[in-house]
N, C-alpha and C positions, 0 to 999 in steps of 0.2 A: 325684395315684390312681394314674397307672400308675408313682409308685415306691414306694408301699406295694403294690400288687400284687407287686412285686420280692420285698416282705420275708418272703413266705412259700413254701416249695414244696411243703410237707406238707399234705394234703388237711384234716388238723384245724386245722391253722394258718388253712388260708385262711377256713374255715367259721367259724372264733369271729371273725375280723378281718371278715367280710362281716355276721356279726350283730351284730357291735359296731356297724358304720358303719350299720345299719338301726336300732341305737336310739338314736345320735347323731341322726340324721334324722327321728325321730319326735320326740325331745324338742326340737330345737331348733321342728320345726313346732309343735308344742304351745305351747312358750311365744309364739312368737311369734301363736299365734292368739288368747291368753289376753290377751296385752299389747292389743290391739289396741282392743278394749268400753274397757280402763284409761286407754289416752289417751283415747278422745274425751269422758271425762267428769272429768278432774284438774284443770283450769283454767284449764291452760296457754294464754297466745296461741294464737289461730288458725294464723299460720308457721310457729312452731315446732312446733304437735300436725300439722299437715300434715306435716311434714319428717320427725315422729317415725312416723307412719303410714305414711308411704313407706316410710321402712327396714322397718320391720316388715314391710309385706305383700313386700318385696324379698327378706326371708330367707326369708320364707316358700316364696317361689317356687323362689328359688337350690335351698336344701336339698330341695325336690322335686324339681326334675331334675338337681341334681349324685347325689342319691341314685337318682334312675332307671336315670341312666348309667352310675353307678360300680360298681352293685351285679351287673349280668350279666356285666360286664368283666371282676370278680374272680372271679364264677364263673364263667366261660369257662374260667378256669386250670386248673380240678377235671381231673381224668385224667376220659378215658372209664372207663367199669364195665364189669369182666371182664365177657367170654363167659360164660353161660351156659352149661352141661356139653352140655343139647342144644342150645344153638344153635353150640357150636364141634364135635358133634358132627356135625352136617348141613353145618354148611361144610367140613369134612374128608371127609365125604361126596362132595362135590360135586366137589371138586379132584383128591381120588384117582377117579373114575370123566373127569375131564378127562384127567389124566394117562394115563391107562389108553388113552383114544381115539389120545392121541397118536402113544403107542409102540404101538398095533394097526396104525399107517401102513404099509402094505406093498406090494410093486409086485409086480405080477400077470405072470406068465409074458411076457405080450406086450413090457409095459416092459421086461424084460430082455434079451428080444431083439432087439426095435428103438433098445438106445440100447447107448453103449460101457460096455465097465466099470468107467472113469474117471469113466462121469455114473451108475453103479449106487451106485459107490462114495463118491460126495460128498450120493446121496440118501441113503443110507442114514447117512452122517456128519453130516449135517444135522437128520435125524429124531433121531437120539441125542443132539447137544447142545441141542437145545431139550426134548425129553424130559428130560434132564439140570439146565437152567434153571429148567426149570418146577418138578422136585422142590425143588431150591435155594428157590425161591422161596416154595413153601409152608413150608419150613422154617424160615426167616426169618420167615413172618407167624406162624407160631405157634411162640410162645418160653417156653408154658405158661400163660401167664396172658391168652393172648386180647388182647394189643393188639401194634401192630407195628412193630416194629425196623427205620428207615427208613435206617439211618445204615450198614450192611453193605451190603445194597443199592443205594444210592446210589453209593458206592463202588467195586463191583463193575460196574455199566450202562456208563459210557462204554468198557469195555475187552472187556464182551461186544460192545456194540452195533458195536462198530469190527470184530471177529472175523466175525459175521455177515455184517455190509458185505464184508467181502473174501473170504469163500467165494461168497459171492452173485453178486460180479461176475464173479469169474471162473465162475460154474457157468454163468451168463447168457452169458457168451461163448461158453464151451467147445458150449454147447447148440446156439446160432448158427449157429456155424462150421460143425458137425456138419450141420444141414439145411439151412442156407441154400446157394445155389450163386452170390452176390455175393462182395465184397471185404467184408470187416468188420474195425475194430480199435478196441478201444475206446483210446482215447489217452490217457487218464491212468495205463495201462498202459504200453503199447507207444510212445506218443508221447513220453513220459518215458526210455521203455528206448532210442529211437532219438538223441535228443540225448544223454543223457549218455556215451551210447555214441562219438558225435564228439567229446565233449570228451575222451573217454578214448583214443580214438587220437593227437591232437594234444597232450596232456597226458604220452603216454608217449615222444612225439616229443622234445618239450623236457625231458624228464629223462632219455632217454638209456637208456631201458629197452623189452626187449621187452614185447609182450601176454601172451605167454605165461608169462612170469617175474614178474609184478604178483600183491603178494598183496594181497587185497582186504577191505574191511569193510565191509557192506551194514547202517547202522542202523535198524530200522524193518523190518517183515516183512508188511507189507500186500502188496495188489496190485500197487503200483505198484511195490514195491522186489524182488519176488522178479520180475516182469519186466525189470527192468532187470539181475537178479541172471542169468537165462537168456539174456539176449542178449551180455552179458558174456562168458561161457560160448562162445557159436556165434561171438562176435568172437577167444576165443582163449585167453582164462583160463582156466586148471586148475580141476577142478568142486573139487578138495580145497584151492585157492588161497580159495577164496572164503568167509568167515566171516560169517553171518546174526545179528544182535542185533535184541532185541525187547525190549517192556518190562519184563520179566523178567530181560533178564539172554544173554548166550551161546545162540543156540539149539543143542545139542550132543545126543546120541544116550543122554547120561546122564538125561536129561530127560523126564518121563510125561505134557506137558500139552499136545506137539504135536500139532498137526493135518496134515493129508496134505501142505498145499503145505509148512510149514517141515521136515518131513520128509526133503525132498527135498533137503535146503543145513542137515542137521544133523550139527558136525561132529565128529569124535573127539576133538578138542585139551581135555584137559583145564583148561578156563579157564570163567570162568561171569560175568565185566564187563568191558563195553566198555573199561575201562584196559586189562585183561588182551590184547582181540584185537585194538587199533590197536597196540602196542607192534611195531615194524617193518616195520607196513604202510607197503605203497607207494601204495597207497588208499584214502581213505575216502569214504562214499555215505552221505550222509543226507537219508532221507526221512522224519523222527520229526518233530522239538520241537525248540525252542530253548533253544539254553546246553548238548545235553546233551553236545558234544565241549569240554573245558576245556584252557586253552594247555595244560598241564602233561602232559596228554596225546598232544597235536600233538606236544610237543616230543620223544616217543620216537619217532615216524614214523621212518621211512629217508627217507634222501638223496632233496630235490625230491620232495617229497610232493604228490600230485594231491589236492584236498580239496575236494568237491561237495556242499558243504552248504545244502540245497535248500528246506529248511521256510520258511513264509511267514506273516505278514510278517518274523517274525525266525528267523535262520538257525541250525542248531544249533551253530553259532559264529559271532560276529559278525567283520566285515570286519577292520575296525582291530583288533581282538586278533587274528587270525590271522595278521595281516601282520605284527606285532609280534610276535610268538611264533616264528614261521619266516620268515627274510627268502628264503629259500630255498623258500617255498609258489607250488603253480600250483592257486589259489584260483578257484571260479565259485559264484553262488546262481543263487539264482529271482529276484534282484532286478534292476531296470532301472537303480536309481541305480549300481550297480558294475559294474567289470569282467566279462565271462565269463556274460554271465545264460544260461541253461540256461531258455528257451524256447520250447516244443512248437509255437509259431506257425514255428518255423524248418521242420517235418518234417509234420505231417497235412494241410495242405491240397494239398500236390500230390504227396504219396506217393498222394492220392484220385486226383490227376489223371493221375498215372502207371498208377493199376491201371484208371482209367476208358478210358484212350486206349486201352490193350490188351483191353479186357472179361475181366480179372483174375476168376477165379470165388475168388480168397483171395487173404491178405496175409501171406505166408510171413516166414520168417525170410534166405533171399539176401533179399529184398526190402527189411526194414529193415537190412540191413547193407549194403546198396547204399546205402540213402538216407544211414546214418551216413558213410559213406564219403565221399559226393557233398559232404554239408554239412562233415567236416573238410577236404574238397580243395578249399573257396574261401578259405581263410586258406591263401595261398603261404607256404613256406619265407621266404624274405625277410622277412617280416611275422609270421611265429608265436615269439609271445613268450608269456610270464606274463600277459600282461593280453590277450592277443588270442591265443584259441583256436578260438572260434567267429563264426562271421558274425554280423551285427548282424541282430535281428529282422527290418528294412526293408530288409535288402537284397535288391536287385531280380535278383540274380542264382542266388538260393535257388531260387526258380517252376521254371525252365528245368533246374537241372542238376539237383534232386533229382525231381523228374518223368520226364525221361529215365534216369535213374537207373535206377528202380523201375519203371518200363516196361521196358527190360533183362532185367532182373533176373525180371521175371514170365515173360519170352520163354523166357531158358534156364532157368529154374528148371521149366517145364512148364505154368504155370496161367494164361498168356494166352488167351484163343481168337479171336485171329482173326491 
C-alpha cells in the first residue's frame, strides 16, 4: 500500500486509485460472502470443507481490515483544500493587526532618558527586525493559494534565530552592567576572548611578530566572536587589521544586511570570501562551524600562522589536516585531546575570585587583559613552543595568578571598592 501511495502525486490520480481499491475490496468481500453458503452444501468432505470455509472467511476479514487501513492513508496524501477568499481575508486581517501592534511598540520619554543611546538604538533595532521577520513570515504563508511553503522558512530560521540570540545576549549584558553595581561577565563572550587573547600573546612570541602588526581574520560574527575581536584590539591589534566574516562572507561596508555589532567591524577591503580574507593573514580565529577553513586557504596565510579553530566538537579545520598543511603552524582548538586547548575554565572562576576580593563594581577591559597576560605568563620562555602556548586546564598555578592579576587591575583602573 505504501508503494501504491507513491505512484500518484496528483489529486485526480489519488482519487482514482482510492476508488479502484474500494471497488476491489467490495468485490472480494462479496465473492467471499457468496462462497460460504456454496461451500456448506457442495458435498465436499468435512475436513476439506472446513478449511475452505476458514480461507473464505479469512479473505473477507483481510480485505475489510486492509481496505479500512489503506483508504485513509491514501486519502491523507491529498493536499488540503485551498483557503476560501473569506478565510484568507480574515487571516490576513489578523496577521496585519499583529504586525501593526509590533510596529507600534515605542519607547516613552522616560525610557529614552533613563537608558543609554546604545540601549535605545538596540531596542529600536530589535523591534525593526521582529517587524521585518513577521512581515516575511506573512509573505511566506500567503503564496496566493492559501497553502504553506515551509522550505524557505526552514532554510532561513536557523540564521534568524542565531542573529536574535546574539543581539539579545549583548543587550542583556549591556543593560545589566548599566543597572547593577556588581561584577558581571558573560563567559561565553568574554571568557573566550580572554583565553584566546592569552593564546594570541604567546603565539605572537613564537611567531616573532608584534601584536600591533598582526593581521587577524575572525570567522563567525556572533557575540563571542565580536567580544574576541574587541579584546584583541584592546590588546594592541589595529582595528583596520581585523577582518570579520559571517555566514554570508566578509563583513564589508558595501553590504546592506549588517546589524549594529557587525557594522563596527565592516572593512573597506573589496573582498567577499573567507579565502580572500585569510590570504596573507597572520591569525585565524574560528568561532563558527566545522570544516570552514580549507587546507588550500591555510597555505595562503603568512609565515608561522596562528590558527585557533574553536568549533566543537569538530573544529574549522581538523588538527591532523592543519598540521600536514603547514608545518610552521601554531594551532589551538577547543578540544582536550589536542595540544593548546582554549578552555574558558582557565579564566572565569579566578577572574571572579579577584573581582570579589577587592569588591570590584565591574569587570573591565583592564582586568580582562591582565587575566590574559597572567595566563600566558604561566608558560615560561623555556617551555614556550608551538605545542604549548597555554597552561593546562587543571594547572594549580592558574587560580592564584589570575585572581591576583585581576584584583590588581581592578585597583589600578578604579573599580575596586576596598
